[in-house]
C-alpha positions in Angstrom: 106.7 107.1 76.0 107.1 106.9 72.2 108.9 103.8 71.0 112.3 104.6 69.3 111.4 102.8 66.1 108.1 104.7 65.6 109.8 108.0 66.4 112.5 107.3 63.8 109.9 106.2 61.2 108.1 109.5 61.7 111.4 111.3 60.9 111.9 109.2 57.8 114.8 107.1 59.2 114.6 103.4 58.1 116.7 100.6 59.6 118.6 98.2 57.5 121.0 95.3 58.4 123.9 97.7 58.2 122.4 99.7 61.1 123.2 96.8 63.5 126.4 97.4 65.4 129.4 95.5 64.2 130.6 92.7 66.5 133.5 94.7 67.8 131.4 97.6 69.1 131.5 96.3 72.7 135.3 96.0 72.5 135.6 99.6 71.2 133.3 100.9 74.0 135.4 99.1 76.6 138.6 100.4 75.2 137.4 104.0 75.1 135.9 104.2 78.5 138.1 101.9 80.6 140.6 104.6 81.5 138.0 107.0 83.0 138.0 106.2 86.8 134.5 107.5 87.4 133.0 104.8 85.0 132.0 102.0 87.3 130.2 99.8 84.8 128.9 99.7 81.2 126.1 97.6 79.8 125.0 97.2 76.2 121.5 96.3 75.1 121.1 95.1 71.5 117.6 95.9 70.3 116.3 95.5 66.7 116.3 99.3 66.1 119.1 100.5 68.4 122.0 99.5 70.5 121.7 101.1 73.9 124.8 101.8 76.0 124.3 102.4 79.7 127.3 104.0 81.4 127.1 103.9 85.3 129.1 106.7 86.9 130.5 106.8 90.4 129.9 110.5 90.7 127.2 112.3 92.7 127.0 115.6 91.0 127.3 117.1 87.6 130.9 117.6 86.4 131.4 119.4 83.2 134.9 118.2 82.6 133.9 114.6 83.2 131.0 115.0 80.8 133.3 116.5 78.2 135.6 113.4 78.5 132.6 111.0 78.3 131.1 112.7 75.2 134.5 112.8 73.5 134.7 109.0 74.0 131.2 108.6 72.7 132.0 110.6 69.6 135.0 108.5 69.0 133.0 105.2 69.2 130.3 106.7 67.0 132.9 107.6 64.4 134.2 104.0 64.5 130.7 102.7 63.8 129.0 105.2 61.5 126.5 102.7 60.2 125.3 101.7 63.6 122.6 103.4 65.6 124.1 103.7 69.1 122.4 105.5 72.0 124.4 106.4 75.1 122.9 107.0 78.6 125.0 108.3 81.5 123.6 107.2 84.9 125.0 108.3 88.2 125.3 105.9 91.2 123.9 108.0 94.0 124.4 106.9 97.7 125.1 103.3 96.7 121.8 103.2 94.7 122.7 101.4 91.5 120.6 102.4 88.5 118.6 99.6 87.0 119.6 98.5 83.5 117.4 96.3 81.3 117.7 92.6 82.1 118.7 91.7 78.6 121.8 93.9 78.7 125.3 92.5 78.6 128.1 93.7 80.8 130.8 95.4 78.8 132.9 96.8 81.8 132.7 96.4 85.5 134.9 97.6 88.3 
């Protein structure tokens, strides 16, 4: 697995202080996703080179309409924070098996 930072450096992307998410990014993520019933939890992981967002879904199969809604919300959050490097992951909860998120993640939303 290639580290995010080394991959970005190979593409010529450099990180500066402005690339860190603003303090209200978690509030904006919560606000945009809270109304989607299939979203069971959201965790954020602040790393030096990226802010990872893990969205846990209570959905056992691919749903194009749901993904469209999720991606619309993601785009809205990205537009609110154009100077931040945010990476979203959508993880299904299958048969009560909850996906593992990194231990240094913070809970943004939980149902």
